[in-house]
N, C-alpha and C positions, 0 to 999 in steps of 0.2 A: 508438370507438378500442378496437382489438384490444390484449389483454394484451402482447403482443410489442412493440407500439410504445410503449405507456406504460413498459414495463420499459426499453426503449431509451433513451427521453426522460430517463426518471429517472435511469439508470445515467451518462448523459452528463453530466447537471445535478451530480450528486454528485461525478462525476471532476473538473469542472471546479473545484468547490469545493475538493476535496482537492489538486488541483494548484496552485492559488492558494496554498493554506496552506503547501504543501511549498515553492514557491518563495519564500515569505517566510521560511520556516525556513532555507531554503539563503542567502538574503541575510543574514540574521542570523548564521548560521555563518561566512560569509566576513568579514563585518565583524568578528566575534569573533576569528577566526584574524589576521587583519590586525592587529587591535588588540594581541593578544598579542606578534606579530612586533615591531611597532614598539616597542612597551613593552620587549621584552627586549633589542634592540639599540640603540635610540636615547633613550628616555626614562628608562629605568631606574627605573620606578615601581615595579616587583616586584609587579604586581597578582596576586593568587593565584586568581583565578576564571577568567580566560579560557579555559584548558584544560578545566576541568571543565565549564563552560557549553557549551563546542564539544562535549564528548563527549554531553550531554543533547540538544543540538540535532541531532545527526546522528543519534542514535538514533531521536528523533521523526520526522525527515525520512525516514529509511530506512523505519521502520515503517509510516508512512502512504502512502509511495509503493507499497507491495504492493498495495493496493486499486486503485491507478491501473494497475498491470500486470494486474490482473484483470480490470478494465473494458475495456482494451485487448486482452485476450488476448495478452499479450506475455510471460507466464511460460512458462519451460520446460516443453516437453511431449514426449511420446514418440510424436511424429507418424509417425515412420518406422513405428513397431510397429501404430499404430492404422489406417494407410492400407492395410495388407494385408488388412483385412476388408471385406466387401461393405458398402454404403452403410448399410442397415437395423441391421447388428451394430455399425457405426462409431458410429451415432448412440447406440445403447445404451451402447457403452463410454465415450464421451465424458459422456453424462449420469451414469453411475456415477462416473467421475472427479469430476466437479463434486460431486455429492453426498458422497463421500468427503473432498474437500476443504473443502466445508461443514461435514461433521462434525469435521474437525480444527480448523477455526477457530472453532467454536462451543466445543468442548473448550478450546482456548487462551483464549477468552473467558471461559468460566467460571473455570479455574483462575488467569486473569492478574488477575481481580478479588480474589480472595484474596491474590495477590502483591503487588499495588498498595496492598491494605490493610495488607500487613505493612511496607510502606515508611513508613507513617503514624508510627509512634512513632520511626522512623530519622531523623536529621537530617544534613543535609549542612552541615558545619562552615563551610565556606566562604560558603554563602548564609545560614546560620542559619535554614534553614526545612525543614520535612519531606520527604523524599524520595518520598512518595505521587504528587504531580505528574509526577514523572520516572518512576517506575515504572508510572503508568497509561498509558504508550506501548503497553504490551503489549496489556491488554484492550480498549482504545479502537480501536487499528488491527485487532486481531482482529475485533470486532464490525463494524467499516467493511468489513473484507474478507469477513464473513458477508453482509452486506447486499449488497455488489457481488455476490456469486457467486449469491445468489439472484435478483438482477435480470438478470445475464447468462445464466443458465441459463432464465429464463423468456424472453429475447430471443433466444438463440440454439437451444434445443432440440436441442443436440447437433449442429448444422449448421454450426459455425463453422470447420471446416476446408475445408468446400466454398465457402464466401463469407465471407471474413475480414472483420471489421467495419471495420477502418480502412484496407484496402488501396486502394492507388492505381488509378482507373480504367485499364484496358489499352486503348490505343488501337490501332485497327485501321490497316493500312497505307493510305497515301492519305488518312487523316484529320486 
């Protein structure tokens, strides 16, 4: 099996797990917000935690979803700028952008660990627990993005504008 094939399969598997987790977080977010609305307008229990929980669920879901965008190459890119170059230069520019992005996510991972650790002594009064699990969304998602960037870099080798990964096949006339 080629390295490109292995990277493609691994990236897809990791992405499926991440998308499943994000879907679960979004379901929990919807149920939490629904509970908050029902509580406020109908039950009047005056629950203090749904709004705070919704905030942290949204942060985790949004941060984890970034790696899915990387795996699918759905993130924002300057393709109009890159497309003016010949294919050989285009590939080098795209690989350089991937490497710069990888450096950014590794940086965020490194400093995000200290950020998450700084949340350990702080407590969410509503939950009566440390903020570290909530702050951990930053380094965990940045590390996951780093892994996905390495995998898609190996999978695409700068050629993803020529052959989009998840593009629909184009049917010829008469087929």
